[in-house]
C-alpha positions in Angstrom: 7.2 42.7 -76.4 9.6 40.8 -78.6 11.2 37.7 -77.1 14.9 38.6 -76.6 16.7 35.3 -76.2 18.0 34.4 -79.7 18.7 30.8 -78.8 15.3 29.8 -77.5 12.9 32.0 -79.5 12.2 29.4 -82.2 12.2 26.3 -80.0 9.0 24.3 -80.4 8.7 23.4 -76.7 8.7 27.1 -75.7 6.2 28.0 -78.4 3.9 25.2 -77.2 4.0 26.4 -73.6 2.4 29.7 -74.6 -0.7 27.9 -75.9 -1.8 27.1 -72.4 -0.2 30.1 -70.7 -2.6 32.6 -72.3 -6.3 32.2 -71.6 -7.5 34.2 -74.6 -5.7 35.6 -77.7 -6.6 38.8 -79.5 -6.0 37.2 -82.9 -5.9 33.5 -84.0 -4.9 32.8 -87.6 -5.6 29.5 -89.3 -3.1 28.8 -92.1 0.7 29.3 -92.4 1.0 30.2 -96.1 1.7 33.7 -97.5 -1.8 35.0 -96.5 -1.9 33.7 -93.0 1.7 34.8 -92.3 0.8 38.3 -93.6 -2.3 38.5 -91.4 -0.3 37.3 -88.3 2.5 39.7 -88.8 0.2 42.6 -89.4 -1.7 41.8 -86.2 1.5 41.5 -84.2 2.8 44.8 -85.7 -0.3 46.5 -84.1 0.4 45.0 -80.7 -2.3 42.3 -80.6 -1.5 39.0 -79.0 -1.3 36.6 -82.0 -1.4 32.9 -82.5 -1.0 31.2 -85.9 -1.6 27.4 -86.5 -0.5 25.6 -89.6 -1.6 21.9 -90.1 1.6 21.0 -92.1 4.6 23.3 -92.6 4.8 27.0 -93.4 4.2 27.4 -97.2 3.6 23.6 -97.6 0.9 24.3 -100.2 0.6 27.0 -102.9 3.0 29.4 -101.2 6.1 27.2 -102.0 5.0 26.4 -105.6 4.9 29.8 -107.3 6.7 31.0 -110.5 9.1 32.8 -108.0 7.9 36.2 -109.2 7.2 39.3 -107.1 5.4 41.2 -109.8 2.6 43.6 -110.7 1.3 41.1 -113.3 1.8 42.1 -116.9 -1.1 39.9 -118.0 -3.5 41.6 -115.5 -2.5 44.9 -117.1 -3.6 43.4 -120.5 -6.9 42.5 -118.8 -7.4 46.1 -117.7 -7.1 45.4 -114.0 -5.2 48.6 -113.4 -6.0 48.8 -109.6 -4.6 45.3 -108.9 -1.4 46.0 -111.0 -0.8 49.4 -109.2 -1.3 47.8 -105.8 1.0 44.8 -106.6 3.7 47.1 -108.0 3.7 49.1 -104.8 3.9 46.0 -102.7 6.7 44.7 -105.0 8.7 47.8 -104.1 8.1 47.4 -100.4 9.2 43.7 -100.5 12.4 44.6 -102.3 13.1 47.1 -99.5 12.1 44.8 -96.6 13.6 41.5 -97.8 16.5 42.4 -100.1 18.3 39.1 -99.3 15.4 37.2 -100.9 13.9 39.6 -103.5 15.9 40.9 -106.4 15.4 43.1 -109.5 15.1 40.7 -112.4 15.3 41.8 -116.1 12.7 40.1 -118.4 12.7 40.0 -122.2 9.7 39.5 -124.4 10.8 38.3 -127.8 8.9 39.7 -130.8 8.2 37.6 -133.9 5.4 39.9 -135.3 5.8 43.3 -136.8 3.4 44.8 -134.3 4.9 43.2 -131.2 7.7 45.7 -130.5 5.5 48.8 -130.4 2.6 47.0 -128.7 4.6 45.7 -125.8 6.8 48.7 -125.5 3.8 51.0 -125.0 2.1 48.6 -122.6 5.2 48.2 -120.5 5.7 52.0 -120.3 2.4 52.1 -118.6 3.6 49.3 -116.3 6.7 51.5 -115.4 4.4 54.5 -114.8 2.2 52.6 -112.4 5.2 51.6 -110.3 5.9 55.3 -109.7 8.8 56.0 -107.3 9.2 52.2 -106.5 10.0 51.4 -110.1 12.7 48.8 -110.6 13.9 50.2 -113.9 12.7 51.5 -117.3 11.5 49.2 -120.0 13.1 49.6 -123.5 13.1 48.1 -127.0 15.9 45.7 -127.9 17.3 45.0 -131.4 17.3 41.5 -132.8 21.0 41.2 -132.2 20.8 42.3 -128.5 17.8 40.0 -127.9 19.7 37.0 -129.2 22.9 38.0 -127.3 21.0 38.2 -124.0 18.8 35.2 -124.5 21.4 32.8 -125.9 19.1 29.9 -126.5 16.4 31.8 -128.3 15.4 30.9 -131.9 16.6 33.5 -134.4 14.3 32.6 -137.3 11.6 35.3 -137.7 12.8 37.3 -134.6 12.3 41.0 -135.0 13.6 42.2 -131.7 12.5 42.2 -128.0 11.3 44.4 -125.2 13.1 44.4 -121.8 11.3 45.2 -118.6 11.9 44.8 -114.9 10.1 42.8 -112.2 10.9 41.1 -109.0 12.2 37.5 -108.4 12.3 35.7 -105.1 12.4 32.5 -103.1 8.9 31.9 -101.9 9.2 29.3 -99.2 12.3 31.1 -97.8 10.3 34.3 -97.5 7.6 32.3 -95.7 10.1 31.0 -93.1 11.5 34.4 -92.6 8.1 35.9 -92.1 7.3 33.3 -89.5 10.6 34.1 -87.8 9.9 37.8 -87.9 6.4 37.3 -86.3 7.9 35.2 -83.5 10.6 37.7 -82.8 7.9 40.4 -82.6 6.3 38.3 -79.8 3.8 36.1 -81.7 3.3 32.4 -81.3 3.4 30.5 -84.6 3.3 26.7 -84.8 3.6 24.4 -87.8 2.3 20.8 -87.6 -0.7 21.8 -85.5 -4.0 21.2 -87.2 -7.2 23.0 -86.4 -9.9 20.3 -86.0 -13.0 22.4 -85.2 -14.3 25.9 -84.3 -15.5 26.8 -80.8 -18.6 29.0 -80.4 -19.9 30.9 -77.4 -23.5 30.9 -76.0 -24.6 33.4 -78.7 -23.3 31.2 -81.5 -20.3 33.4 -82.2 -16.8 32.0 -83.0 -14.7 32.2 -79.9 -11.8 29.9 -80.7 -10.7 26.6 -82.2 -9.8 23.1 -81.2 -6.4 21.9 -82.5 -4.1 18.9 -82.3 -0.3 18.8 -82.3 0.7 16.3 -85.0 3.9 15.3 -83.1 2.5 14.6 -79.6 -1.2 14.0 -80.4 -2.2 16.4 -77.7 -5.4 18.4 -78.3 -6.0 22.0 -77.3 -9.0 24.3 -77.0 -7.8 27.8 -77.7 -9.8 31.0 -77.3 -9.5 34.2 -79.3 -11.4 37.5 -79.9 -10.9 37.3 -83.7 -10.4 34.1 -85.7 -9.2 34.4 -89.3 -9.5 31.6 -91.9 -6.4 32.1 -94.2 -6.1 28.6 -95.5 -5.8 29.3 -99.3 -7.4 26.6 -101.4 -8.6 24.9 -98.2 -10.8 27.8 -96.9 -14.0 25.9 -97.7 -13.0 23.1 -95.3 -12.8 25.7 -92.4 -16.0 27.5 -93.6 -17.9 24.2 -93.3 -16.7 23.8 -89.7 -18.7 27.0 -89.1 -21.6 26.4 -91.5 -21.8 22.8 -92.9 -24.0 23.9 -95.8 -21.7 26.9 -96.7 -21.5 27.6 -100.5 -18.2 26.7 -102.1 -16.0 29.8 -102.1 -12.9 28.6 -104.0 -12.2 26.5 -107.0 -8.6 25.4 -107.3 -6.6 26.2 -110.5 -3.5 24.2 -110.9 -0.2 25.7 -112.1 2.7 23.4 -113.1 6.4 24.2 -113.4 9.3 22.3 -114.8 12.8 23.0 -113.5 15.7 22.7 -115.9 19.5 23.1 -116.0 20.8 26.6 -116.4 22.0 25.8 -120.0 18.4 26.3 -121.2 18.6 30.0 -120.2 22.4 30.7 -120.0 22.3 34.5 -119.4 21.0 36.5 -116.5 17.7 37.5 -118.1 14.3 35.8 -117.8 12.1 35.0 -120.8 8.5 35.9 -121.0 6.4 34.4 -123.8 3.4 36.8 -123.9 0.7 34.6 -125.4 0.4 30.8 -125.4 -2.2 28.4 -126.9 -4.4 28.8 -123.8 -4.1 32.6 -123.7 -1.7 32.7 -120.7 1.9 33.7 -120.5 4.8 31.4 -120.1 7.9 32.3 -118.1 11.4 30.9 -118.0 13.1 32.4 -114.9 16.6 31.9 -113.5 16.4 30.6 -110.0 19.1 29.3 -107.7 21.3 28.4 -110.7 18.5 26.6 -112.5 15.6 27.6 -114.7 11.9 27.5 -113.7 9.6 27.0 -116.7 5.9 27.5 -116.4 3.0 27.8 -115.8 -0.3 26.2 -116.6 -3.9 27.0 -115.6 -6.0 23.8 -115.1 -9.3 24.0 -113.1 -9.6 21.2 -110.5 -12.6 20.2 -108.5 -10.8 19.5 -105.2 -7.7 20.7 -103.4 -5.0 18.5 -102.0 -1.8 19.1 -100.2 0.3 17.3 -102.8 -1.2 18.1 -106.3 0.4 16.3 -109.2 1.2 17.6 -112.6 -1.0 16.2 -115.4 0.6 14.8 -118.6 -1.2 17.4 -120.6 0.3 20.2 -118.5 3.8 18.8 -118.9 3.3 18.4 -122.6 2.0 21.9 -123.0 5.0 23.5 -121.2 7.6 21.5 -123.2 5.7 22.1 -126.5 5.5 25.8 -125.9 9.1 26.1 -124.9 10.2 24.2 -128.0 8.8 26.9 -130.2 11.1 29.5 -128.8 14.3 27.6 -127.7 17.0 26.2 -130.0 18.2 23.7 -127.4 14.7 22.3 -126.6 13.8 20.8 -123.3 12.4 17.3 -123.1 11.2 15.1 -120.3 14.7 13.8 -119.9 16.0 17.3 -119.0 13.5 17.9 -116.2 15.2 18.1 -112.8 11.9 18.6 -111.0 8.3 19.1 -111.8 5.9 20.7 -109.2 2.3 21.7 -109.1 0.6 24.4 -107.1 -3.1 25.4 -106.6 -4.4 28.9 -106.9 -7.4 29.8 -104.7 -9.6 31.3 -107.4 -13.2 32.4 -106.8 -15.7 29.6 -107.5 -18.3 30.7 -110.1 -21.9 29.5 -109.7 -22.1 28.1 -113.2 -18.3 27.3 -113.6 -18.3 29.2 -116.9 -15.6 31.7 -116.3 -12.1 30.8 -117.5 -9.7 30.7 -114.5 -7.2 32.9 -116.2 -9.8 35.6 -116.5 -10.8 35.5 -112.8 -9.4 38.5 -110.9 -6.5 37.8 -108.5 -7.7 40.5 -106.2 -8.3 39.3 -102.6 -11.6 39.1 -100.9 -12.6 39.2 -97.2 -15.8 37.6 -96.0 -17.4 37.5 -92.6 -19.8 34.7 -91.6 -22.8 35.1 -89.4 -20.9 33.6 -86.6 -18.0 36.1 -87.0 -15.4 33.9 -88.8 -13.2 36.2 -91.0 -12.1 34.5 -94.2 -9.5 36.0 -96.6 -9.1 34.4 -100.0 -7.7 35.2 -103.4 -4.7 37.4 -103.9 -1.1 36.4 -104.6 2.3 36.3 -103.0 3.2 39.9 -104.0 0.3 41.4 -102.2 0.5 39.2 -99.0 1.3 42.2 -96.8 -1.7 44.2 -98.1 -4.0 41.2 -97.6 -2.9 41.0 -94.0 -3.4 44.7 -93.4 -6.9 44.6 -95.0 -7.9 41.6 -92.9 -6.9 43.2 -89.6 -8.7 46.4 -90.6 -11.8 44.3 -91.1 -11.4 42.8 -87.7 -11.2 46.3 -86.2 -14.2 47.4 -88.2 -16.2 44.5 -86.7 -15.2 45.6 -83.2 -13.3 42.4 -82.5 -10.0 44.3 -82.0 -9.2 47.8 -80.8 -8.1 50.3 -83.4 -4.3 50.5 -84.1 -2.2 51.3 -87.1 -0.5 48.7 -89.3 3.3 48.9 -89.1 4.3 46.3 -91.7 4.9 48.6 -94.7 8.4 49.3 -93.5 9.0 46.4 -91.2 12.3 44.7 -92.1 11.9 40.9 -92.4 14.2 38.5 -90.6 17.5 38.2 -92.4 17.1 41.5 -94.4 20.3 43.0 -95.6 21.3 44.6 -98.9 22.4 41.8 -101.2 23.9 42.5 -104.6 25.2 39.0 -105.4 22.5 36.3 -105.2 24.7 33.7 -106.9 25.7 32.0 -103.6 22.9 29.8 -102.3 23.8 31.0 -98.8 22.6 34.5 -99.8 19.1 33.6 -98.7 20.2 33.5 -95.1 20.9 37.2 -95.1 22.0 38.4 -91.7 22.0 34.9 -90.4 25.1 34.0 -92.5 27.7 34.9 -89.8 25.9 32.7 -87.2 25.7 29.9 -89.8 29.5 30.3 -90.3 30.0 30.3 -86.5 28.2 27.0 -86.3 30.6 25.6 -88.9 33.5 26.8 -86.9 32.2 25.0 -83.8 31.3 21.8 -85.8 33.6 21.7 -88.9 32.2 18.3 -89.8 29.0 20.0 -90.8 30.7 21.5 -93.8 30.2 18.2 -95.6 27.9 18.3 -98.6 24.6 16.6 -98.4 25.2 15.2 -101.9 28.4 15.5 -103.9 26.5 16.8 -107.0 24.9 19.8 -105.2 26.0 22.8 -103.1 24.0 22.2 -100.0 25.7 21.3 -96.7 24.9 19.5 -93.5 25.1 22.7 -91.5 22.0 23.9 -93.2 20.0 21.0 -91.9 21.1 21.6 -88.3 20.4 25.3 -88.7 16.9 24.6 -90.1 16.1 22.4 -87.1 17.5 24.8 -84.5 16.4 28.2 -85.9 13.9 27.6 -88.7 11.3 25.3 -87.1 12.0 22.4 -89.5 10.6 19.2 -88.0 10.7 16.7 -90.9 12.9 15.7 -93.8 10.4 17.2 -96.1 10.4 20.5 -94.2 14.2 20.7 -94.8 14.5 19.5 -98.4 11.4 21.1 -99.8 11.2 24.5 -98.0 14.5 25.2 -96.2 17.1 24.3 -98.7 14.7 23.9 -101.7 16.4 20.8 -103.1 13.2 19.0 -103.9 12.2 21.8 -106.2 15.7 22.1 -107.8 16.6 18.4 -108.3 14.1 15.8 -107.0 16.4 12.8 -107.6 19.1 14.5 -105.6 16.7 15.2 -102.8 15.8 11.5 -102.6 19.5 10.7 -102.3 19.9 13.2 -99.5 17.0 12.0 -97.4 18.9 9.5 -95.2 21.6 12.0 -94.3 19.0 14.7 -93.5 17.0 12.2 -91.4 20.0 11.3 -89.4 21.0 14.9 -88.7 17.4 15.8 -87.8 17.1 12.8 -85.5 20.2 13.9 -83.6 18.9 17.4 -83.3 15.3 16.6 -82.4 15.9 13.5 -80.2 14.4 10.8 -82.5 15.4 7.2 -82.8 16.3 5.1 -85.9 12.7 4.0 -86.4 11.7 7.6 -86.9 14.6 8.1 -89.3 13.5 5.2 -91.5 9.9 6.3 -91.4 10.9 9.8 -92.5 13.0 8.5 -95.4 10.2 6.2 -96.6 7.6 9.0 -96.4 9.7 11.6 -98.1 10.9 9.2 -100.8 7.3 8.3 -101.7 6.3 11.9 -101.9 9.4 13.1 -103.7 9.0 10.6 -106.5 6.0 12.6 -107.7 8.5 15.4 -108.5 10.6 13.2 -110.7 9.2 13.2 -114.3 9.1 9.7 -115.8 11.0 9.3 -119.0 7.9 8.1 -120.7 4.4 9.7 -120.4 1.9 7.7 -118.4 -0.7 5.8 -120.4 -4.2 7.2 -120.7 -5.4 4.3 -118.6 -3.0 5.3 -115.8 -3.9 8.9 -115.9 -7.7 8.6 -116.2 
């Protein structure tokens, strides 16, 4: 049954108590990104007792570093992956219904500089519209040169023949992750961030029967039992697989995608820009987001995954160089408000020959000999379907009793119809009145965290009390998103945020100073140096 007390439901001490109160869980999920949250919520929707453990924070990794699109994937259509596109477009429609405070209908424009571009993209996008069916967000159409230039005010006019407009979804990735965690807890699940799985537990027959885990805050260790254990750790799935089988073959090869955040002046209208073919065969997006513009992305294969991947100079240069071909007011390093990198969990190929952009983004579910269920691949848009398919697999294995998924029409925490996303408070959805009530009770919390930005002290207190934020980074990276919007401003805000958190969570000044130091060191990686690093420094 859902926990009913709205004041205590998200408190860490109450969630930690349930770890030892229950001798065995039906479902234990490792990983608090989009995939793990989708699995946990689907399990809870079917009535299973569910525990999720995340080593850092919800959406700390890939799930907070996307291009902010809820989409079918126009480029996957070009690759002929009709099944993936149809599935993603269906899930896009459900997300818009279930989280309308975070997901919105965004119009995209593809500019055409070749005579064949207009007919080619118009026909392709009509197929895109058709695959969306009754959940379509709108009809694509051809635009004249004049209308294209009017709508994309910073677009180069020389050689432009026209454009094609189509509809897709745009969202706040980390905010959706937080709201999914809240929804799962309200439904009766136990979800804990900053609790790392250290090992797998096996029974006398050698089958996975649980995990060992450590609370990063207290250092306390736990041995937790479960009927079904799911490895949903994204680019880190191999680390969990090797806890089960030390010689397990590598399942994932990370592919890095970099984004640069710019001032709104680089895309002054309401439309997003999609450049359909770059030098490396990908697409490049410029997407309005929280009053700024997200420009990206890249596709760089890496050998190893890390929690804080860093943009390479070649990736930054590629994005800026490509944008300069299309924009009259061209972005430079000086204009970058933030630069961030995320890692896609793509399938590892035995010979490493396949280009990462050509590897399917469909998800895959594997079951080890010891019964560890691993879900990998996929993307944010299909997180719900990934969760459903994973639980279906656990049922098929006999680990869980049969029950129907109920997530297709499950409203996500905060859901309310939202027609105006211009206010940064729109992401709080149905929580906005309670946020305002907190301001009424403590008017001093109306003070801005930094005079140059819109975010206020009340949001830090709210994040600590109701959104499970435990660190300065949790707040500035994934609750109010400042690190991704303006990294220098986030560094300036850190001392104020640390003081507010310390008061809420009962920490001393030593903790505050440590938090500011750690956050500042990490956040500097999001500030693009005015001069490129030397070859020696980047080698």
